[in-house]
C-alpha positions as CSV (number, residue, x, y, z in Angstrom):
1,M,-56.4,19.1,43.6
2,S,-53.5,17.1,44.8
3,P,-50.2,18.9,45.3
4,I,-48.3,15.9,43.9
5,H,-48.3,15.5,40.1
6,L,-47.3,12.1,38.7
7,A,-45.0,13.7,36.2
8,S,-42.8,15.0,39.1
9,V,-42.6,11.7,40.9
10,S,-39.1,10.2,40.8
11,R,-38.9,6.7,39.3
12,R,-35.5,5.7,40.5
13,Y,-35.0,2.6,42.5
14,L,-32.0,1.2,44.4
15,M,-32.1,-2.5,45.2
16,D,-29.5,-4.6,47.1
17,E,-29.6,-8.3,46.1
18,P,-33.4,-8.4,45.7
19,E,-33.1,-12.0,44.5
20,A,-31.8,-13.3,47.9
21,P,-35.2,-14.4,49.3
22,L,-36.8,-15.2,46.0
23,S,-37.3,-18.6,44.2
24,P,-36.4,-18.7,40.5
25,Q,-40.1,-18.3,39.6
26,S,-40.3,-15.2,41.8
27,Q,-37.2,-13.8,40.3
28,L,-38.9,-14.0,36.9
29,A,-41.9,-12.2,38.3
30,L,-39.6,-9.5,39.7
31,L,-38.0,-9.1,36.2
32,A,-41.5,-8.7,34.7
33,M,-42.3,-6.0,37.3
34,I,-39.0,-4.2,36.6
35,G,-39.7,-4.4,32.9
36,D,-43.1,-2.8,33.3
37,M,-41.6,0.0,35.5
38,V,-38.7,0.6,33.0
39,S,-41.3,0.9,30.2
40,Q,-42.8,3.8,32.3
41,D,-39.4,5.5,32.6
42,G,-38.3,3.7,35.7
43,Q,-34.5,3.5,36.4
44,F,-32.9,0.9,38.6
45,I,-29.6,0.4,40.3
46,I,-29.4,-3.2,41.5
47,A,-26.5,-4.8,43.3
48,T,-26.8,-8.5,42.5
49,H,-25.0,-11.8,41.9
50,A,-28.0,-13.4,40.2
51,P,-27.3,-14.4,36.6
52,M,-31.0,-14.1,35.9
53,L,-31.1,-10.5,36.9
54,L,-27.9,-9.7,35.0
55,A,-29.4,-11.2,31.9
56,F,-32.2,-8.5,31.8
57,P,-32.6,-7.5,28.1
58,D,-30.9,-4.2,27.2
59,A,-29.5,-3.8,30.8
60,Q,-26.4,-1.7,31.3
61,T,-24.2,-3.6,33.7
62,R,-21.2,-2.5,35.6
63,A,-18.8,-4.7,37.6
64,I,-17.3,-3.1,40.7
65,P,-14.0,-4.8,41.5
66,E,-13.0,-5.7,45.0
67,P,-10.6,-3.2,46.5
68,D,-7.0,-4.4,47.2
69,P,-6.6,-5.4,50.8
70,P,-4.6,-2.9,52.9
71,R,-1.0,-3.6,53.3
72,Q,0.0,-4.6,56.8
73,T,3.4,-3.7,58.2
74,P,4.8,-6.5,60.4
75,A,4.8,-5.8,64.1
76,P,8.2,-5.2,65.5
77,L,9.6,-8.1,67.5
78,S,9.6,-7.6,71.2
79,G,10.6,-9.8,74.1
80,A,13.5,-11.1,76.0
81,G,16.7,-12.1,74.1
82,V,15.9,-10.1,71.0
C-alpha cells in the first residue's frame, strides 16, 4: 500500500505570469486545465497581467499596488567656493 493518500495531497498552485510564453490559444487551454483542477478542489495564486486570465469565471482577484518610491535626500553640496 502506498504511504501517500490522494486525499492528503495539497492542491495549491503558485504561478508567476504563466501566460508569458503562451499564444492566446494556449492561454485558453491553460484556463481549461485550471478549471478542471479547480473543480477537483485546486487553488491557485497567479500573478498576471493577462486580461484573459483575469476574466476566469468566479475568480477572486486582488490588485497589489506598487509601493511608493523611497524618498531621497539631496546630497550636500561640496567643492571649492561653496
